[in-house]
C-alpha positions as CSV (number, residue, x, y, z in Angstrom):
1,M,-5.2,-17.3,16.5
2,S,-8.1,-15.9,14.6
3,I,-7.7,-13.1,12.0
4,P,-8.9,-9.7,13.3
5,T,-12.0,-8.3,11.5
6,I,-12.7,-4.7,10.5
7,N,-16.4,-4.3,10.8
8,S,-16.9,-0.6,11.3
9,A,-15.6,2.9,10.7
10,L,-16.3,6.2,12.5
11,L,-16.7,9.1,10.3
12,S,-16.4,12.3,12.3
13,S,-17.9,15.6,11.2
14,T,-18.9,19.0,12.4
15,N,-22.4,18.1,11.2
16,P,-22.8,14.3,11.7
17,E,-26.6,14.4,11.1
18,R,-26.2,15.9,7.7
19,L,-23.5,13.4,6.7
20,R,-25.6,10.4,8.0
21,D,-28.6,11.7,6.1
22,F,-26.6,12.0,2.9
23,Y,-25.3,8.4,3.1
24,A,-28.7,7.0,4.2
25,A,-30.6,8.8,1.4
26,S,-28.0,8.1,-1.3
27,F,-27.8,4.4,-0.6
28,G,-31.3,3.8,0.6
29,I,-30.4,2.6,4.1
30,A,-32.3,3.6,7.2
31,P,-30.2,4.9,10.1
32,E,-30.2,2.8,13.2
33,A,-30.7,3.9,16.7
34,T,-27.6,3.8,19.0
35,P,-27.9,2.8,22.7
36,D,-28.2,6.5,23.6
37,G,-31.2,6.9,21.3
38,G,-29.3,8.7,18.6
39,Y,-29.5,7.7,15.0
40,H,-25.8,7.9,13.9
41,V,-25.2,4.4,12.4
42,I,-26.0,2.9,9.1
43,T,-25.1,-0.7,8.1
44,F,-23.7,-1.6,4.7
45,G,-24.0,-5.4,4.5
46,G,-22.7,-6.0,8.0
47,F,-20.2,-3.1,8.0
48,Y,-21.2,-0.3,10.4
49,L,-20.6,3.3,9.3
50,M,-20.9,5.5,12.4
51,F,-21.2,9.3,12.4
52,D,-20.0,11.4,15.3
53,S,-19.2,15.0,16.1
54,R,-15.7,15.9,17.2
55,D,-14.0,19.2,18.1
56,D,-10.8,18.3,16.4
57,V,-12.1,18.0,12.8
58,S,-12.7,20.8,10.3
59,D,-15.8,21.4,8.2
60,T,-14.2,19.7,5.2
61,A,-11.6,16.9,5.0
62,P,-8.2,18.4,4.4
63,E,-6.8,15.2,2.8
64,P,-9.9,13.5,1.3
65,G,-7.9,10.9,-0.5
66,R,-6.4,9.5,2.7
67,I,-9.3,7.0,3.0
68,I,-11.8,6.2,0.4
69,F,-14.9,4.1,1.1
70,N,-15.4,1.6,-1.7
71,I,-19.1,0.6,-1.7
72,E,-20.2,-2.2,-4.0
73,V,-23.6,-1.5,-5.4
74,E,-26.2,-2.9,-7.7
75,N,-27.4,-0.5,-10.5
76,A,-24.5,2.0,-10.2
77,P,-26.2,4.6,-12.5
78,T,-29.2,4.8,-10.2
79,I,-26.9,5.1,-7.1
80,A,-24.8,7.8,-8.9
81,Q,-28.0,9.8,-9.6
82,R,-29.0,9.5,-6.0
83,L,-25.6,10.7,-4.9
84,T,-25.9,13.7,-7.2
85,D,-29.5,14.4,-6.1
86,N,-28.2,14.5,-2.5
87,G,-25.5,17.0,-3.3
88,A,-22.5,15.0,-4.1
89,R,-19.9,16.4,-6.5
90,W,-17.8,14.0,-8.6
91,L,-14.1,13.6,-8.5
92,S,-14.3,10.8,-11.1
93,P,-17.7,10.6,-12.8
94,L,-19.3,7.1,-13.1
95,E,-17.9,5.2,-16.0
96,N,-18.2,1.7,-17.4
97,R,-14.8,0.0,-17.6
98,E,-15.0,-3.3,-19.5
99,G,-18.4,-4.1,-18.0
100,S,-17.7,-2.9,-14.4
101,W,-18.9,0.5,-13.2
102,F,-16.7,2.8,-11.2
103,G,-17.2,6.4,-9.9
104,T,-15.8,8.5,-7.1
105,A,-18.1,11.0,-5.5
106,I,-17.4,13.7,-2.9
107,D,-19.7,13.8,0.2
108,P,-20.8,17.0,1.9
109,D,-17.7,17.0,4.2
110,G,-15.3,16.5,1.2
111,N,-14.6,12.8,1.8
112,Y,-14.3,10.5,-1.2
113,V,-16.7,7.7,-1.7
114,Q,-16.3,5.3,-4.6
115,I,-19.1,3.2,-5.9
116,I,-18.3,0.0,-7.7
117,E,-20.6,-2.4,-9.6
118,P,-18.3,-5.3,-10.7
119,S,-19.2,-7.3,-13.8
120,D,-19.8,-11.0,-13.4
121,E,-16.4,-11.7,-14.8
122,M,-14.7,-9.3,-12.2
123,R,-16.7,-10.9,-9.4
124,A,-15.5,-14.4,-10.5
125,M,-11.8,-13.2,-10.6
126,M,-12.2,-11.6,-7.1
127,S,-13.5,-14.8,-5.6
128,E,-10.7,-17.0,-6.9
């Protein structure tokens, strides 16, 4: 039996276009068209982040720490500045921890998104 794969997440919002635009601009990824012609998907290295409107969600996430997107980036200080420029607030400002960068931003809906730029040493340990 093969191991199941998680390859996407649906991020629901009362304003999915705003949220999609925030992630696309912050990470420099162009939104992709969905079969219905909408542009509510962006792809992070093969992982699909989809944005949709739902009637059963509030304007802001009531428990934002329930799920945190960890996004590995290159040049974390540049990405952190883009996040700030696009309206992110910071739960945990970007910091260098023994050569690896970590920071947790808060998106327009109040969700937590963590950026990580591992050092070469950390990458080596993670691949063992």
